[in-house]
N, C-alpha and C positions, 0 to 999 in steps of 0.2 A: 504493499500499500504506499502510495506517495502523495505528497503535499501538491495538490492542483497549484497552488501559487510559484511552485516552482516550474511550471512548464511555462515555455514563452507563448506557446499558442493560447494559453488561458489569460496570459498577461496582455496580449494583443487584442484578444475577444473582449476583455474587459475595457479596453481603452476604445474599441468600435461601440461598446455598448454606451459609456459615457458620452461620446460625440452624438450616438443617436438619440439620447435623452435630450442633450443640447438642442440639437436641430428639431427635434419633434415639439419643443416646447413652443415654436413657432407656428406652428400648425395652426390652422383654424380650430375654435373652440367646438365646433360641431363633430370634428373629427377626433374628441377626446376618447370616447368609447369605441371607435373605428379604426383607422388607418393608424393613429397614433399608439394606440393600444397594441395593435398587432404588431406592429415594427419594433416598440419596446420588447413586447412578450418574446419574439423571434430572436432578438439580438441578445438579450439576457439568458434564453434559452442555451445559448452556444456555451457560454460559462457554467453555466449550472450543471450542464450535462457532464463536461468535463469534472468539475467537482465531484458530481456523485458517482461518475465511473472510477474515478481515483480511490473512491472510498471502497470498492468492490474488490473482492479477495482475488480474482484471477485476471490475467490479460484477456482472455475470451470476454468476460464480463465489461472491462474497460473498454474493449474494441466496440462491443455493441453501444455504448453510450457515446463513443467517439462518432460513430455511423450516425447517431441520432442527432449530435451537435453538428455533423455535415448537413444534415436535412435543414436544421434551423438555419444555418449559413445561407443556405439556397433560397430559404424562403425572405431572409432579409434583403437578398438580391433583388428579388420580385417586388417587395414592399419600397425599397429605394425607387427601382424603375417606376412604379406607379406613383410613387412621392413627386418624382419628377415630372412625368407626364401630366399630373393634375396641378402641376405649378405651384406645389406646396415646398418645393425645393430647387434653389439655382441648380443650374447645370454643374458649376464647378464643385459644390458641395457634394452632389450626387457622386461624379466622378472620383472624389476623394474617397468617399464612405464605401462607394462599390469597390472600388480598389483594395481596400483596407479587408472587406468581406472576401474578396477573392484571394489574397493573401492568407486569410484564417482558413479559407478551404484547402489551399494549397498545402499548409502546414499540419490540417486535419490529416489528408489523405497520406502524407509523409508517416504522421504517427501511426494511422492505422496499417501501413504496409509493416512498419517495425513490430507493431503488436501482433500482427497475423504470423511472421515469421517465427515468433517465439514458441 
C-alpha cells in the first residue's frame, strides 16, 4: 500500500481539479447543478480513485481504480469541450486544461501498464 500523495499523477490531477474549480466558479449560476457540478465531480474523481486504489491491497485492485480514473479524465475532456462550445470558457483556458487532462491520461496509461506487468 502506498501513499497516493507520492504519485506524480495524483499531484497533477489535484492541480487540474483546483484549476477546474477556479474556472467553473465563473460559469453561469444556472449551471451550478449542471455542467459546473459535472466538471467538478469528474475532475475530482480522478484523484479520489487514485487515492482509493492506493488503499487497496493488490496491484490488480489498484489497476482497476486507475482505469476508473482514466474514465473520469476522459469525462473531464468532454465537459471541457462542452464548456468551451457553450462559451462558458475561453479557448486558451480550455486548451490549457484539456492539455493537462491529456497529460493525466498519458500518465495514467503508463501507471496502468506498470501495474499490469506486476
